[in-house]
C-alpha positions in Angstrom: -7.6 54.8 37.0 -5.5 57.9 37.8 -6.6 61.2 36.2 -3.6 62.7 34.5 -5.2 66.1 34.4 -5.5 66.1 38.2 -1.8 65.2 38.5 -0.7 67.9 36.0 -2.9 70.5 37.7 -1.8 69.6 41.3 -1.3 73.0 43.0 1.8 71.7 44.9 3.4 70.4 41.6 2.6 73.7 39.8 4.0 75.7 42.8 7.2 73.7 42.8 7.5 74.3 39.0 7.0 78.0 39.3 9.4 78.2 42.3 12.2 77.1 40.0 12.0 80.3 38.0 12.8 78.3 34.8 9.5 78.6 32.9 9.9 80.8 29.9 13.6 81.4 30.8 16.3 81.7 28.2 18.6 78.9 27.1 21.4 78.0 29.5 24.7 76.2 28.8 24.2 73.7 31.7 20.9 72.4 30.3 22.1 72.5 26.7 25.1 70.5 27.7 22.8 67.9 29.3 20.7 67.5 26.2 23.8 67.1 24.0 25.1 64.4 26.4 21.8 62.6 26.3 22.1 62.4 22.5 25.7 61.2 22.7 25.1 58.6 25.5 21.9 57.2 24.2 22.7 57.4 20.5 19.5 59.4 20.1 18.9 62.0 17.4 16.9 64.3 19.8 16.8 65.3 23.4 14.9 67.8 25.5 14.6 69.3 29.0 10.9 70.0 29.4 8.9 71.5 32.1 5.1 70.7 32.2 2.6 73.3 33.4 -1.2 73.1 33.2 -1.5 74.0 29.5 1.9 73.2 27.8 5.3 71.8 27.9 8.1 74.4 27.9 11.4 73.4 26.2 14.2 74.7 28.4 16.7 73.0 26.2 16.7 70.8 23.1 19.2 69.1 20.9 18.6 67.7 17.5 15.2 69.3 16.8 14.6 71.6 14.0 12.1 73.7 15.8 12.1 77.3 16.8 9.2 77.2 19.2 10.1 76.7 22.8 6.8 75.1 23.8 4.1 72.7 22.7 0.6 72.0 23.8 0.0 69.2 26.3 -1.9 67.1 23.8 1.5 66.8 21.9 3.4 65.9 25.1 4.8 62.5 26.0 6.7 64.1 28.9 3.4 64.6 30.8 3.2 60.8 31.1 6.5 60.8 33.2 4.4 62.7 35.8 1.7 60.0 35.6 4.2 57.1 35.8 6.3 58.8 38.5 9.4 57.1 37.1 11.4 56.8 34.0 9.1 56.2 31.0 10.4 53.9 28.3 8.5 53.7 25.0 9.9 51.6 22.2 7.2 52.4 19.7 4.7 55.2 20.3 2.3 53.5 17.9 1.9 50.5 20.1 2.4 51.8 23.7 -0.9 52.1 25.7 -0.2 55.7 26.7 0.6 57.0 23.2 -1.1 54.7 20.6 -3.9 57.3 20.1 -1.5 60.2 19.7 -1.4 60.2 15.9 0.6 63.4 15.7 3.7 62.0 17.4 5.0 59.9 14.4 4.4 62.9 12.1 6.5 65.1 14.5 9.4 62.5 14.3 8.7 60.9 17.7 8.6 57.1 17.3 10.5 56.1 20.5 10.8 57.9 23.8 12.8 57.6 27.0 12.2 60.2 29.7 13.4 60.5 33.2 11.7 62.7 35.8 12.9 66.1 36.9 12.1 66.7 40.5 11.8 69.8 42.7 10.3 70.0 46.1 9.4 66.3 45.8 7.3 67.0 42.8 7.9 65.9 39.2 8.0 69.1 37.2 9.2 67.8 33.9 11.5 65.4 32.2 14.8 64.9 30.6 14.1 62.8 27.6 15.6 61.1 24.5 13.5 60.8 21.3 14.1 58.7 18.3 12.6 59.0 14.9 12.3 55.2 14.5 11.2 52.5 16.9 14.0 51.2 19.1 14.8 49.3 22.2 16.5 51.3 24.9 19.3 49.4 26.8 19.6 49.2 30.5 22.8 51.2 30.3 21.1 53.9 28.2 18.3 54.1 30.7 20.8 54.4 33.6 22.7 57.1 31.8 19.5 59.1 31.2 18.6 58.8 34.8 22.1 59.9 36.0 21.9 62.9 33.7 18.4 63.7 35.0 19.8 63.7 38.5 22.4 66.2 37.4 19.6 68.3 35.7 17.7 68.2 39.0 20.8 69.5 40.8 21.0 72.3 38.2 17.3 73.1 38.8 18.0 73.5 42.5 21.0 75.6 41.9 19.0 77.9 39.6 16.3 78.2 42.2 18.8 79.2 44.9 20.4 81.7 42.6 17.1 83.2 41.8 16.2 83.5 45.5 19.5 85.0 46.3 19.1 87.7 43.5 15.5 88.5 44.7 16.6 88.9 48.3 17.4 92.6 49.0 19.3 93.4 52.2 18.9 96.6 54.0 22.1 98.5 54.5 23.5 98.1 58.0 24.0 101.1 60.2 
């Protein structure tokens, strides 16, 4: 059996996450647009861009959630299982799925169905782009493909953000 905590705490994964410069960063239009597109394309009431560090999941963007907090503890996270599965995670009913059936808080938080695609940087899964429904549901193949396509765009946005951060942190000496 694979130890999820070992995967979450992997130094290479955490380094890749921190190198993005996105943890605890403010809202950005590009990510907000992606979560809105997930809701539209998957007919889902909620969507998030989450980044998972060793103690929490940080919400870079969310659509459809009535929360003000921008993070949640890992014990409330379904997104952490995307790191474990290493692929898109599809859960039709959190009450019956083996990874989530013991997470009694999920239904009370409005999470009954989940579909999350990995966000990758430096060949490491650092989080997920996910759709959440407040009722059990089947996710269609087209919806899963749309989510994966949008996650690919999110990954490109992550890399662009990383390059922009590096460029702004690079100071050039004046030439003589």
